[in-house]
Kinemage of the C-alpha trace (Angstrom):
@kinemage 1
@onewidth
@group {chain A} dominant
@subgroup {mainchain}
@vectorlist {calphas} color= white
{ca unk a 1} P -35.451 -64.440 -103.389
{ca unk a 2} L -36.034 -64.177 -99.614
{ca unk a 3} L -33.999 -60.981 -99.628
{ca unk a 4} L -36.228 -59.469 -102.354
{ca unk a 5} L -39.356 -60.242 -100.397
{ca unk a 6} L -37.993 -58.720 -97.237
{ca unk a 7} L -37.041 -55.610 -99.191
{ca unk a 8} L -40.703 -55.058 -100.123
{ca unk a 9} L -41.855 -55.281 -96.529
{ca unk a 10} L -42.830 -52.276 -94.410
{ca unk a 11} L -39.711 -51.482 -92.368
{ca unk a 12} L -40.410 -50.516 -88.753
{ca unk a 13} L -38.066 -49.199 -86.078
{ca unk a 14} L -39.076 -49.568 -82.381
{ca unk a 15} L -38.027 -47.175 -79.579
{ca unk a 16} L -38.874 -48.207 -75.984
{ca unk a 17} L -36.773 -48.358 -72.838
{ca unk a 18} L -38.338 -51.732 -71.876
{ca unk a 19} L -36.665 -54.738 -73.491
{ca unk a 20} L -39.830 -56.732 -72.818
{ca unk a 21} L -41.915 -54.178 -74.724
{ca unk a 22} L -39.426 -54.062 -77.651
{ca unk a 23} L -39.557 -57.889 -77.948
{ca unk a 24} L -43.350 -57.992 -77.721
{ca unk a 25} L -43.925 -55.269 -80.226
{ca unk a 26} L -41.514 -57.012 -82.583
{ca unk a 27} L -43.388 -60.287 -82.288
{ca unk a 28} L -46.787 -58.749 -82.855
{ca unk a 29} L -45.709 -56.716 -85.901
{ca unk a 30} L -43.796 -59.490 -87.499
{ca unk a 31} L -46.758 -61.795 -87.213
{ca unk a 32} L -47.894 -59.914 -90.278
{ca unk a 33} L -45.818 -61.079 -93.288
{ca unk a 34} L -45.882 -57.596 -94.749
{ca unk a 35} L -43.914 -56.047 -91.887
{ca unk a 36} L -40.192 -56.313 -90.848
{ca unk a 37} L -38.722 -54.776 -87.695
{ca unk a 38} L -35.320 -53.522 -88.857
{ca unk a 39} L -34.048 -52.215 -85.560
{ca unk a 40} L -34.765 -51.032 -82.031
{ca unk a 41} L -33.472 -48.463 -79.569
{ca unk a 42} L -33.835 -48.206 -75.813
{ca unk a 43} L -33.897 -44.432 -75.677
{ca unk a 44} L -34.206 -41.317 -77.890
{ca unk a 45} L -30.457 -40.803 -78.230
{ca unk a 46} L -29.873 -44.233 -79.664
{ca unk a 47} L -32.923 -43.805 -81.930
{ca unk a 48} L -31.739 -40.571 -83.575
{ca unk a 49} L -28.338 -42.195 -84.220
{ca unk a 50} L -29.802 -45.303 -85.862
{ca unk a 51} L -32.815 -44.009 -87.802
{ca unk a 52} L -30.882 -42.040 -90.478
{ca unk a 53} L -28.809 -45.061 -91.253
{ca unk a 54} L -31.589 -47.670 -91.270
{ca unk a 55} L -34.201 -45.502 -93.034
{ca unk a 56} L -37.406 -47.076 -91.639
{ca unk a 57} L -40.793 -46.547 -93.176
{ca unk a 58} L -42.476 -46.140 -89.774
{ca unk a 59} L -41.209 -45.553 -86.221
{ca unk a 60} L -42.937 -46.531 -82.981
{ca unk a 61} L -41.853 -44.260 -80.117
{ca unk a 62} L -42.306 -44.367 -76.354
{ca unk a 63} L -42.372 -41.045 -74.543
{ca unk a 64} L -40.841 -41.592 -71.090
{ca unk a 65} L -37.296 -42.751 -71.573
{ca unk a 66} L -33.922 -42.050 -69.993
{ca unk a 67} L -31.165 -39.702 -71.432
{ca unk a 68} L -33.431 -38.409 -74.223
{ca unk a 69} L -37.185 -38.717 -74.015
{ca unk a 70} L -39.584 -39.288 -76.889
{ca unk a 71} L -40.525 -35.692 -77.491
{ca unk a 72} L -36.885 -34.561 -77.627
{ca unk a 73} L -36.146 -37.375 -80.069
{ca unk a 74} L -39.273 -36.476 -82.066
{ca unk a 75} L -38.104 -32.948 -82.611
{ca unk a 76} L -34.769 -34.162 -84.065
{ca unk a 77} L -36.508 -36.820 -86.192
{ca unk a 78} L -38.988 -34.296 -87.679
{ca unk a 79} L -36.193 -31.771 -88.376
{ca unk a 80} L -33.503 -34.074 -89.849
{ca unk a 81} L -35.240 -37.300 -91.022
{ca unk a 82} L -39.052 -36.900 -91.246
{ca unk a 83} L -40.798 -40.306 -91.039
{ca unk a 84} L -44.271 -41.333 -89.797
{ca unk a 85} L -44.035 -41.791 -85.986
{ca unk a 86} L -46.608 -43.578 -83.878
{ca unk a 87} L -46.517 -42.949 -80.192
{ca unk a 88} L -46.821 -46.196 -78.279
{ca unk a 89} L -46.930 -45.267 -74.652
{ca unk a 90} L -48.520 -46.014 -71.335
{ca unk a 91} L -52.264 -45.458 -70.925
{ca unk a 92} L -51.752 -43.695 -67.518
{ca unk a 93} L -53.844 -40.548 -67.232
{ca unk a 94} L -50.789 -38.301 -66.749
{ca unk a 95} L -49.372 -39.326 -70.133
{ca unk a 96} L -52.286 -37.864 -72.096
{ca unk a 97} L -50.938 -34.301 -72.094
{ca unk a 98} L -47.517 -35.604 -73.166
{ca unk a 99} L -49.063 -37.631 -75.953
{ca unk a 100} L -50.968 -34.527 -77.270
{ca unk a 101} L -47.759 -32.619 -77.099
{ca unk a 102} L -46.002 -35.326 -79.142
{ca unk a 103} L -48.748 -35.010 -81.791
{ca unk a 104} L -48.157 -31.233 -81.883
{ca unk a 105} L -44.468 -31.893 -82.423
{ca unk a 106} L -45.013 -34.104 -85.460
{ca unk a 107} L -46.145 -37.589 -84.395
{ca unk a 108} L -49.004 -38.741 -86.626
{ca unk a 109} L -50.827 -41.182 -84.424
{ca unk a 110} L -50.751 -42.883 -81.013
{ca unk a 111} L -51.699 -46.174 -79.348
{ca unk a 112} L -51.856 -46.640 -75.622
{ca unk a 113} L -50.184 -49.814 -74.320
{ca unk a 114} L -51.644 -51.353 -71.113
{ca unk a 115} L -50.115 -50.092 -67.879
{ca unk a 116} L -49.550 -53.708 -66.946
{ca unk a 117} L -47.004 -55.001 -69.438
{ca unk a 118} L -48.224 -58.594 -69.212
{ca unk a 119} L -47.826 -60.235 -72.600
{ca unk a 120} L -51.541 -61.020 -73.062
{ca unk a 121} L -52.391 -57.413 -72.327
{ca unk a 122} L -49.904 -55.990 -74.771
{ca unk a 123} L -51.067 -58.286 -77.571
{ca unk a 124} L -54.525 -56.701 -77.299
{ca unk a 125} L -53.206 -53.734 -79.346
{ca unk a 126} L -51.785 -55.967 -82.109
{ca unk a 127} L -54.537 -55.523 -84.715
{ca unk a 128} L -54.748 -51.827 -84.153
{ca unk a 129} L -50.970 -51.335 -84.331
{ca unk a 130} L -50.462 -53.451 -87.484
{ca unk a 131} L -53.309 -51.652 -89.384
{ca unk a 132} L -51.897 -48.240 -88.540
{ca unk a 133} L -48.321 -49.203 -89.466
{ca unk a 134} L -49.503 -50.473 -92.802
{ca unk a 135} L -51.618 -47.374 -93.469
{ca unk a 136} L -48.819 -44.965 -92.552
{ca unk a 137} L -46.064 -46.793 -94.529
{ca unk a 138} L -47.392 -45.476 -97.750
{ca unk a 139} L -47.456 -41.875 -96.687
{ca unk a 140} L -44.764 -39.509 -97.835
{ca unk a 141} L -44.462 -37.901 -94.441
{ca unk a 142} L -43.291 -34.416 -93.995
{ca unk a 143} L -43.916 -31.948 -91.178
{ca unk a 144} L -46.893 -29.640 -91.810
{ca unk a 145} L -44.787 -26.480 -91.465
{ca unk a 146} L -46.133 -22.988 -92.080
{ca unk a 147} L -43.374 -22.451 -94.693
{ca unk a 148} L -45.026 -24.902 -97.139
{ca unk a 149} L -45.734 -22.954 -100.363
{ca unk a 150} L -49.320 -21.870 -100.776
{ca unk a 151} L -51.225 -23.157 -103.751
{ca unk a 152} L -53.514 -21.048 -105.968
{ca unk a 153} L -56.637 -23.114 -105.315
{ca unk a 154} L -58.797 -21.792 -108.081
{ca unk a 155} L -56.222 -22.801 -110.721
{ca unk a 156} L -55.055 -26.137 -109.248
{ca unk a 157} L -58.270 -27.368 -107.720
{ca unk a 158} L -61.359 -26.254 -109.734
{ca unk a 159} L -64.663 -26.953 -107.919
{ca unk a 160} L -66.021 -30.393 -108.640
{ca unk a 161} L -69.530 -30.848 -109.950
{ca unk a 162} L -72.077 -31.893 -107.253
{ca unk a 163} L -73.950 -35.204 -107.422
{ca unk a 164} L -76.872 -35.208 -109.800
{ca unk a 165} L -79.128 -35.888 -106.808
{ca unk a 166} L -77.705 -33.032 -104.772
{ca unk a 167} L -79.979 -30.050 -104.022
{ca unk a 168} L -77.909 -27.059 -104.844
{ca unk a 169} L -79.340 -23.747 -103.483
{ca unk a 170} L -80.033 -21.085 -106.109
{ca unk a 171} L -79.126 -18.359 -103.626
{ca unk a 172} L -76.020 -18.556 -101.567
{ca unk a 173} L -76.949 -19.138 -97.948
{ca unk a 174} L -74.857 -17.928 -95.049
{ca unk a 175} L -73.537 -21.052 -93.268
{ca unk a 176} L -74.680 -21.577 -89.698
{ca unk a 177} L -72.726 -24.771 -88.925
{ca unk a 178} L -69.382 -26.059 -89.994
{ca unk a 179} L -68.837 -29.806 -89.365
{ca unk a 180} L -65.276 -31.221 -89.448
{ca unk a 181} L -64.430 -34.866 -89.552
{ca unk a 182} L -60.862 -36.149 -89.074
{ca unk a 183} L -58.946 -39.153 -87.901
{ca unk a 184} L -55.216 -40.075 -88.264
{ca unk a 185} L -53.129 -36.933 -88.149
{ca unk a 186} L -56.111 -34.893 -86.893
{ca unk a 187} L -54.756 -32.811 -84.052
{ca unk a 188} L -52.087 -31.333 -86.280
{ca unk a 189} L -54.633 -30.743 -89.089
{ca unk a 190} L -57.008 -29.014 -86.659
{ca unk a 191} L -54.216 -26.691 -85.494
{ca unk a 192} L -53.928 -25.517 -89.127
{ca unk a 193} L -57.626 -24.518 -89.112
{ca unk a 194} L -59.177 -23.563 -85.763
{ca unk a 195} L -56.520 -21.001 -84.508
{ca unk a 196} L -56.800 -19.190 -87.894
{ca unk a 197} L -60.474 -18.452 -87.537
{ca unk a 198} L -61.553 -15.047 -86.133
{ca unk a 199} L -63.234 -14.477 -82.826
{ca unk a 200} L -66.408 -13.195 -84.549
{ca unk a 201} L -66.709 -16.312 -86.761
{ca unk a 202} L -70.373 -16.330 -87.721
{ca unk a 203} L -71.127 -20.074 -87.463
{ca unk a 204} L -70.909 -22.835 -84.891
{ca unk a 205} L -68.356 -25.537 -85.429
{ca unk a 206} L -68.608 -29.239 -84.628
{ca unk a 207} L -65.474 -31.429 -84.677
{ca unk a 208} L -65.423 -35.213 -84.736
{ca unk a 209} L -61.861 -36.439 -84.142
{ca unk a 210} L -61.372 -40.177 -83.716
{ca unk a 211} L -59.895 -40.394 -80.233
{ca unk a 212} L -60.407 -42.589 -77.172
{ca unk a 213} L -61.992 -41.388 -73.943
{ca unk a 214} L -59.821 -39.001 -71.870
{ca unk a 215} L -58.081 -37.345 -74.833
{ca unk a 216} L -60.668 -34.966 -76.294
{ca unk a 217} L -61.063 -32.728 -73.294
{ca unk a 218} L -57.395 -31.881 -72.942
{ca unk a 219} L -57.217 -31.542 -76.745
{ca unk a 220} L -59.979 -28.987 -76.599
{ca unk a 221} L -58.327 -27.198 -73.698
{ca unk a 222} L -55.003 -26.937 -75.445
{ca unk a 223} L -56.654 -25.760 -78.675
{ca unk a 224} L -58.764 -23.191 -76.741
{ca unk a 225} L -55.567 -21.557 -75.357
{ca unk a 226} L -54.232 -21.078 -78.919
{ca unk a 227} L -57.446 -19.956 -80.613
{ca unk a 228} L -59.626 -16.887 -80.813
{ca unk a 229} L -62.742 -19.129 -80.858
{ca unk a 230} L -64.060 -20.852 -77.745
{ca unk a 231} L -63.058 -24.505 -78.027
{ca unk a 232} L -64.486 -27.102 -75.619
{ca unk a 233} L -65.337 -30.753 -75.394
{ca unk a 234} L -69.087 -31.108 -76.114
{ca unk a 235} L -71.321 -31.864 -73.202
{ca unk a 236} L -75.047 -32.739 -73.143
{ca unk a 237} L -77.173 -29.766 -74.046
{ca unk a 238} L -74.385 -27.494 -75.383
{ca unk a 239} L -75.777 -24.962 -77.810
{ca unk a 240} L -74.217 -24.929 -81.343
{ca unk a 241} L -73.358 -21.208 -81.397
{ca unk a 242} L -71.329 -18.795 -83.539
{ca unk a 243} L -67.730 -18.449 -82.432
{ca unk a 244} L -67.683 -21.789 -80.560
{ca unk a 245} L -66.080 -25.071 -81.580
{ca unk a 246} L -67.339 -28.252 -79.897
{ca unk a 247} L -65.331 -31.431 -80.006
{ca unk a 248} L -67.127 -34.736 -79.785
{ca unk a 249} L -66.095 -36.546 -76.600
{ca unk a 250} L -64.032 -39.700 -77.039
{ca unk a 251} L -66.123 -42.828 -76.591
{ca unk a 252} L -69.410 -41.036 -77.305
{ca unk a 253} L -71.335 -39.973 -80.381
{ca unk a 254} L -72.286 -36.357 -80.907
{ca unk a 255} L -75.923 -36.007 -81.987
{ca unk a 256} L -77.917 -32.811 -82.538
{ca unk a 257} L -81.501 -31.917 -81.561
{ca unk a 258} L -83.645 -28.834 -81.108
{ca unk a 259} L -84.606 -27.915 -77.560
{ca unk a 260} L -87.826 -26.223 -76.378
{ca unk a 261} L -86.354 -22.820 -77.385
{ca unk a 262} L -85.796 -24.222 -80.930
{ca unk a 263} L -82.085 -23.857 -80.388
{ca unk a 264} L -79.774 -26.577 -81.826
{ca unk a 265} L -78.109 -28.377 -78.920
{ca unk a 266} L -75.944 -31.464 -78.542
{ca unk a 267} L -76.966 -34.924 -77.352
{ca unk a 268} L -74.107 -37.128 -76.181
{ca unk a 269} L -74.572 -40.892 -76.229
{ca unk a 270} L -72.323 -43.951 -76.335
{ca unk a 271} L -74.967 -45.877 -78.282
{ca unk a 272} L -75.148 -47.234 -80.898
{ca unk a 273} L -72.029 -49.086 -79.935
{ca unk a 274} L -71.590 -51.252 -83.061
{ca unk a 275} L -69.792 -48.458 -85.001
{ca unk a 276} L -66.106 -49.023 -85.742
{ca unk a 277} L -65.418 -45.438 -84.553
{ca unk a 278} L -66.994 -43.937 -81.466
{ca unk a 279} L -67.490 -40.961 -82.024
{ca unk a 280} L -68.704 -41.540 -85.526
{ca unk a 281} L -68.276 -38.770 -88.066
{ca unk a 282} L -71.212 -40.052 -90.134
{ca unk a 283} L -73.633 -39.698 -87.249
{ca unk a 284} L -72.793 -36.059 -86.574
{ca unk a 285} L -72.595 -35.144 -90.277
{ca unk a 286} L -76.007 -36.668 -90.844
{ca unk a 287} L -77.624 -34.641 -88.053
{ca unk a 288} L -75.953 -31.523 -89.387
{ca unk a 289} L -77.326 -32.284 -92.838
{ca unk a 290} L -80.878 -32.764 -91.578
{ca unk a 291} L -80.996 -29.728 -89.273
{ca unk a 292} L -78.964 -27.139 -91.107
{ca unk a 293} L -79.513 -28.274 -94.710
{ca unk a 294} L -78.167 -25.581 -97.120
{ca unk a 295} L -76.619 -23.597 -94.333
{ca unk a 296} L -74.106 -26.336 -93.549
{ca unk a 297} L -70.504 -26.876 -94.694
{ca unk a 298} L -68.853 -30.274 -94.175
{ca unk a 299} L -65.076 -30.644 -94.062
{ca unk a 300} L -63.346 -34.035 -94.310
{ca unk a 301} L -59.683 -34.290 -93.411
{ca unk a 302} L -56.882 -36.847 -93.159
{ca unk a 303} L -57.820 -40.322 -91.871
{ca unk a 304} L -58.067 -44.020 -92.624
{ca unk a 305} L -61.238 -45.643 -93.994
{ca unk a 306} L -64.378 -43.824 -95.063
{ca unk a 307} L -66.146 -42.630 -91.875
{ca unk a 308} L -67.825 -39.313 -92.634
{ca unk a 309} L -68.279 -39.808 -96.381
{ca unk a 310} L -71.935 -40.983 -96.192
{ca unk a 311} L -72.698 -38.132 -93.826
{ca unk a 312} L -71.019 -35.642 -96.079
{ca unk a 313} L -73.017 -36.947 -99.040
{ca unk a 314} L -76.158 -36.279 -97.018
{ca unk a 315} L -74.960 -32.685 -96.418
{ca unk a 316} L -74.533 -32.262 -100.145
{ca unk a 317} L -77.918 -33.805 -100.959
{ca unk a 318} L -79.578 -31.356 -98.539
{ca unk a 319} L -77.926 -28.419 -100.264
{ca unk a 320} L -74.861 -27.878 -98.106
{ca unk a 321} L -71.265 -27.472 -99.342
{ca unk a 322} L -68.102 -29.410 -98.798
{ca unk a 323} L -64.286 -29.217 -98.514
{ca unk a 324} L -61.725 -32.028 -98.622
{ca unk a 325} L -58.088 -31.997 -97.628
{ca unk a 326} L -55.712 -32.439 -100.543
{ca unk a 327} L -53.598 -35.605 -100.722
{ca unk a 328} L -50.416 -33.514 -100.571
{ca unk a 329} L -50.865 -32.805 -96.835
{ca unk a 330} L -52.881 -35.836 -95.646
{ca unk a 331} L -51.121 -38.219 -93.257
{ca unk a 332} L -53.506 -40.853 -94.663
{ca unk a 333} L -55.487 -39.959 -97.778
{ca unk a 334} L -58.322 -42.397 -96.981
{ca unk a 335} L -61.433 -40.451 -96.032
{ca unk a 336} L -60.832 -37.518 -98.332
{ca unk a 337} L -60.044 -39.684 -101.260
{ca unk a 338} L -63.327 -41.741 -100.914
{ca unk a 339} L -65.300 -38.438 -100.693
{ca unk a 340} L -63.536 -37.005 -103.786
{ca unk a 341} L -64.007 -40.181 -105.810
{ca unk a 342} L -67.731 -40.161 -104.899
{ca unk a 343} L -68.050 -36.672 -106.450
{ca unk a 344} L -69.351 -34.826 -103.460
{ca unk a 345} L -66.593 -32.288 -102.855
{ca unk a 346} L -66.803 -28.627 -103.846
{ca unk a 347} L -63.279 -27.520 -102.930
{ca unk a 348} L -60.021 -29.441 -102.333
{ca unk a 349} L -57.149 -27.701 -100.470
{ca unk a 350} L -53.965 -28.498 -98.620
{ca unk a 351} L -54.448 -28.321 -94.914
{ca unk a 352} L -52.686 -24.929 -94.521
{ca unk a 353} L -55.211 -23.412 -96.898
{ca unk a 354} L -58.421 -24.937 -95.596
{ca unk a 355} L -59.207 -22.057 -93.169
{ca unk a 356} L -58.793 -19.561 -96.016
{ca unk a 357} L -61.033 -21.578 -98.310
{ca unk a 358} L -63.621 -21.869 -95.589
{ca unk a 359} L -63.623 -18.063 -95.002
{ca unk a 360} L -63.981 -17.546 -98.776
{ca unk a 361} L -67.184 -19.746 -98.641
{ca unk a 362} L -68.726 -17.861 -95.720
């Protein structure tokens, strides 16, 4: 009987060059009876040897390790044995770029461990790590490669009926603002949308990606280099303008207001601070709904929980339109699923088709 119970547990493999960190992560994960740590490795080379044999449900991966670092190991894992990988690495500023690179190479999420590896400091990430491991364990992870077969959206995903309370415009209105909300798996998802949009894209874009402070600016800079649009981290007073994508800064909400010229501009604020996620997708979506009304499109992508669903419902009620990522490409089908079940989605598409669907709706 004990063996049967263990078999049903979420199987985690830990990769870190610090024996202390390996022990501490094992303790914090196994405090949850639903999780079992089935093995560890001290560098990437040992990890890629053990993972195919042990077949874990989730891997936690450090980046800076001897012999074979985390990103080198990640490339092999994604190619030969795709499995959800959470980067668990130092919160030093220099590691941010490497963490974003790891997300581009196939990691689905990240958690920063304290620079000081004191036990009480490390255990501060326990709740966050456990919740993410459990959420990712159920995902059938596969790299979001460009060779995934396209789906004929009109046949597979017919438009869903709007809510009865929704205000549907009689005449199709040219969208002026596209609002995108995304969480776990977001950077990879965004790379399947933003670089595909043309330089003369006729609407402003607002992106709310759940990320801590320090990550959204380099994310915007990396995406800007690979896109025809101008992509930047939103700052106070930025105008929402065609051909520009603004990313909400980590640790701050992105509000909208009209300035003295009647232009729509951003307002950045860390309050209210009681929200689970800062930035909050719901806050930005709600402002988009109230200002742009029928000329708004809301897009909800992969992520845990339901942040953004209430705001997206408001967009629909004010006459706007909506897109949700299909379960087949979601790292976590949380936010899109809640929105779809609520009946507020016009189109559903796998992530590699979302840009095309958006352009069809323009």
